[in-house]
N, C-alpha and C positions, 0 to 999 in steps of 0.2 A: 376632519383631519386636514391639516394644512399640507402644502407641498413639501415643506421642510420635514414635517413629521413622516410623510410617505417615503421620502428618500431615506430618512433614518431607519425606517422599517426595512426597506430594501437592503440597506447596508447591514443590518442585523441578520437578515436572511442569508445574505452572501457569506457573512462570517460564520453563521450557524451551519452552513453547508460545507464549511472547511474547504473552500475552493482553493486549488493549488494555483497560486499566483505566478508559478513558473511556466505553466502551459499557456499556449496561445489564447485559449478560451478564457482562462482564469485572468490573464492580463487584460483582455478586452473587457470582461465584465467589471473588473476592478476600476478601470479607467472610465467606463460608462457611469458607474455609480459615483465616482469622485466628480465627474463632470455634472451629473444631475444635482449633486450636493451644492456645487458652486452656483449653478443656475437657480436652485431653490433659495439660497442665501441672497442672491442678487434680487430675486423677485420679492423677498421679504423686505429688503432695504428699499426697493422701489415703492412698495406698498406703504411703508412707514413715511417715506418722503411725500407720497401723494397725500396722505392724511395731513401731514404738516403743512404742505402747500395750500390744501383746502382750508385749513384753519387760518393761515395767513391771508388768503383771499377773502375769507369772511370778515376778518378784522379790517382789511382795506375797504371792503364794501361798506361796512359800518362808518368808517372814517369819511368816505366819500359822501355818504348820505348826510352826515353832519355838515360837511362843507357845502353841499347843495342846499341844505336847509338854511345856512347862514347867507349864502350868495343869492339864491333864487327864492327863498321863502318856501321851498318845497319841504313838505313834511309827510313822509309815508304813512305815519300813524293817523293823520287827519284826512286821508283820502276819502273817507266816508262822509265827511262834512260837506254840506252844500254851500260852499263859499264861492264868491265871484272872483274872477282874475284880479279885480282891483282890491281884493283882500277883505271886502265886506261880505256880510251875509247877503244873499240875493234879495231879501226882504228889506234890509236896512241900507240906505245910501248906496245902492248899487249904481254903477255907471251905465248899466244897460237899461233900455226903456222897454215898455211893453210893445211898442211899434217895431223895435229893432231886436232881432234874436240875440240872445246872450253871447257875449264875446268870450265866453269861458271855454270854448272849444266843444260845446254840446253838439254842434253840427260838424260835418266833415269838410266844410267849405274853408278854403284858405283865405287869409287876409293879407293885404300888402299895405305898407306905409309909403305914402308919396307926399312930396312937398309941393304945395301949390305954387306955380311959377309967378302968380300975380301978387299974393300976399305973404307967401312964405310959410303959411300954416301947414303943419303936418296933418295929413288926412289918412284915415284907414279905409282901404278900398277892398271890398269883398270880391271874391272871384266872379260872382254873378254880375257885379257892376262892370267888371272888365269885359265880360261876354257881351253886355249891352253896348259897350264901346264908349260910354261917356259917364261922367260923374260931375255933380255940381258942388263946388267948394262951399262948406257950410258957413264960412266966415265972410268971403267976399262975393259969393254967388257966381263966381267965374265958372264957365262950363269947360271941363277938362275932357278931352277926347283921347281915346286909346285906339290904336290900330295894330292889328297883328297880321302878319303874313304866314298863313299855315304852311306854305311851301318851305319857308325858312326853318320852321320847327321840325318838319319832316326830314329835311336834309341834315339837321343837327342830330336827330335821332339815329340816322343811318351811319354816322361816324363811329 
């Protein structure tokens, strides 16, 4: 039984009791039932609006998935496929080598793109390379060094 139906039942009970609406108690019960009826109708409207908004959100989510698919090549239906970030199957023409872990995000390590100051080549640097403090540019063999001050990171975290 819905709230609206329960209030209608209460209203019927009150009418069946032939309450005298001229007495203080009769007036009070009548006003309480009318207020309950208004509240029940408002709840019903809110429930219908919630369902409608949910349907609209579902439609927007589907549209957003279509946009993501076009812009980023993301396809929720193909999540089970084992394809590489370069768009190829891992077995066919993958940009990842056996020596280097796959760049498809299979591990939780972060990667950063840096431009070599010597040759201008864009280099992908893994977090573990940053922790070692140096990387060799694959194009010009220039040694790039990285230095981090942990005190600076701690002070930024405190802000």
